[in-house]
Legacy VTK file of the C-alpha trace (Angstrom):
# vtk DataFile Version 3.0
C-alpha trace
ASCII
DATASET POLYDATA
POINTS 153 float
-32.027 -10.375 -15.505
-32.976 -10.569 -11.839
-32.119 -7.318 -10.079
-32.270 -6.429 -6.372
-33.232 -2.819 -5.738
-33.027 -0.937 -2.474
-33.435 2.606 -1.250
-33.885 4.846 1.724
-36.564 7.488 2.296
-34.788 10.072 0.137
-35.140 7.858 -2.915
-38.588 6.263 -2.668
-40.088 8.120 -5.632
-37.052 7.543 -7.859
-36.960 3.861 -6.876
-40.548 3.399 -8.050
-39.756 5.144 -11.348
-36.722 2.911 -11.879
-38.711 -0.204 -10.975
-41.278 0.712 -13.640
-38.515 1.381 -16.151
-36.601 -1.831 -15.469
-39.798 -3.886 -15.341
-40.842 -2.548 -18.732
-37.462 -3.679 -20.070
-38.293 -7.207 -18.919
-36.134 -7.416 -15.811
-37.339 -9.265 -12.709
-37.055 -7.036 -9.642
-36.752 -7.832 -5.957
-37.598 -4.791 -3.830
-35.508 -4.537 -0.660
-36.135 -0.819 -0.177
-38.557 1.208 1.809
-41.809 2.153 0.109
-42.417 5.041 2.505
-41.079 8.576 2.864
-40.552 8.283 6.633
-36.904 8.473 7.692
-35.059 5.139 7.696
-31.430 4.043 7.940
-29.814 3.469 4.538
-27.243 0.913 5.824
-30.058 -1.590 6.413
-31.102 -1.456 2.766
-27.554 -1.414 1.430
-26.762 -4.547 3.391
-29.967 -6.337 2.338
-29.279 -5.827 -1.372
-25.580 -6.638 -0.957
-26.339 -9.924 0.794
-28.762 -10.944 -1.969
-26.096 -10.173 -4.579
-23.331 -11.936 -2.604
-25.515 -15.049 -2.194
-26.227 -14.946 -5.947
-29.975 -14.769 -5.318
-29.982 -11.989 -7.943
-27.722 -11.081 -10.856
-26.881 -7.572 -9.637
-28.154 -4.740 -7.485
-29.299 -1.142 -7.702
-29.108 1.071 -4.614
-30.432 4.613 -4.293
-30.179 7.022 -1.375
-29.835 10.792 -1.217
-26.326 10.875 -2.699
-25.595 7.220 -3.474
-22.523 7.405 -1.263
-23.728 6.201 2.134
-25.672 3.252 0.779
-22.667 2.196 -1.342
-20.395 2.328 1.706
-22.751 0.034 3.589
-23.031 -2.411 0.675
-19.260 -2.570 0.255
-18.889 -3.964 3.782
-20.372 -7.269 2.578
-17.764 -9.732 1.326
-17.683 -10.037 -2.437
-19.485 -6.791 -3.139
-18.175 -4.118 -5.451
-20.748 -1.334 -5.215
-19.974 1.751 -7.285
-21.541 5.120 -6.582
-21.887 6.993 -9.874
-23.650 10.061 -11.229
-23.232 9.603 -14.974
-23.509 6.845 -17.618
-19.785 6.757 -18.444
-18.840 6.008 -14.828
-21.612 3.405 -14.668
-20.330 1.634 -17.789
-16.725 1.728 -16.627
-17.678 0.476 -13.153
-18.990 -2.671 -14.831
-16.283 -2.991 -17.501
-13.230 -2.248 -15.341
-14.286 -2.999 -11.767
-16.839 -5.768 -12.287
-19.215 -3.755 -10.095
-22.061 -5.995 -9.012
-24.104 -3.138 -7.539
-24.640 0.296 -9.031
-25.539 3.163 -6.687
-26.711 6.699 -7.313
-28.323 9.575 -5.484
-31.889 10.755 -5.864
-30.742 14.223 -4.797
-27.955 14.148 -7.397
-29.500 12.674 -10.550
-33.010 12.944 -11.910
-35.067 10.179 -13.506
-33.710 10.687 -17.025
-30.084 10.485 -15.884
-30.918 7.514 -13.646
-32.329 5.651 -16.655
-29.189 6.459 -18.658
-27.027 5.205 -15.778
-28.978 1.947 -15.610
-28.823 1.467 -19.389
-25.054 1.995 -19.400
-24.467 -0.294 -16.420
-26.758 -3.106 -17.542
-25.529 -2.880 -21.139
-21.871 -3.292 -20.190
-19.886 -6.432 -19.430
-16.751 -6.983 -17.396
-13.733 -6.820 -19.712
-11.491 -9.127 -17.690
-7.811 -9.149 -18.624
-5.758 -6.633 -16.661
-8.960 -5.560 -14.918
-9.460 -9.081 -13.536
-6.054 -8.854 -11.865
-7.084 -5.612 -10.184
-10.420 -7.005 -9.025
-8.499 -9.992 -7.620
-6.267 -7.568 -5.688
-9.333 -5.843 -4.260
-10.668 -9.229 -3.169
-7.331 -10.037 -1.506
-7.539 -6.811 0.522
-11.048 -7.799 1.555
-9.906 -11.271 2.627
-7.033 -9.898 4.715
-9.365 -7.499 6.463
-12.087 -10.085 7.063
-9.621 -12.617 8.398
-8.218 -10.012 10.751
-4.662 -10.324 9.462
-4.472 -6.598 8.785
-6.486 -3.806 10.279
LINES 1 154
153 0 1 2 3 4 5 6 7 8 9 10 11 12 13 14 15 16 17 18 19 20 21 22 23 24 25 26 27 28 29 30 31 32 33 34 35 36 37 38 39 40 41 42 43 44 45 46 47 48 49 50 51 52 53 54 55 56 57 58 59 60 61 62 63 64 65 66 67 68 69 70 71 72 73 74 75 76 77 78 79 80 81 82 83 84 85 86 87 88 89 90 91 92 93 94 95 96 97 98 99 100 101 102 103 104 105 106 107 108 109 110 111 112 113 114 115 116 117 118 119 120 121 122 123 124 125 126 127 128 129 130 131 132 133 134 135 136 137 138 139 140 141 142 143 144 145 146 147 148 149 150 151 152
């Protein structure tokens, strides 16, 4: 699987650990994150990964910042993105199965490397269930379209 990964300064060390982990599992990685500890703006990295996912240049994305929240908010502004901020494997699996999340986000200040690996395993090992969940994802997309087209603000 080809995976885009991005991070801010709070998550540089964890990003490198996750890149090693995912690479050892055979995944191809595209690094959109900072490799430095100097302060940067997480929205830039959230958008970069989200655009790669939306353009289908990669199969999915992984975003890491201090909490996972800010970077997920930025990613979710890109049309077609369903970025889920999680802190446990069950939420990660359900984000994929129920919400067809195409980006998983977590916080380096919230989860450690072992939990991050478990989150990635759960997310990457799950598949979208479709059915009633597809109807709900469609409704989310309709909200997005109305907002993008300026019909509702």
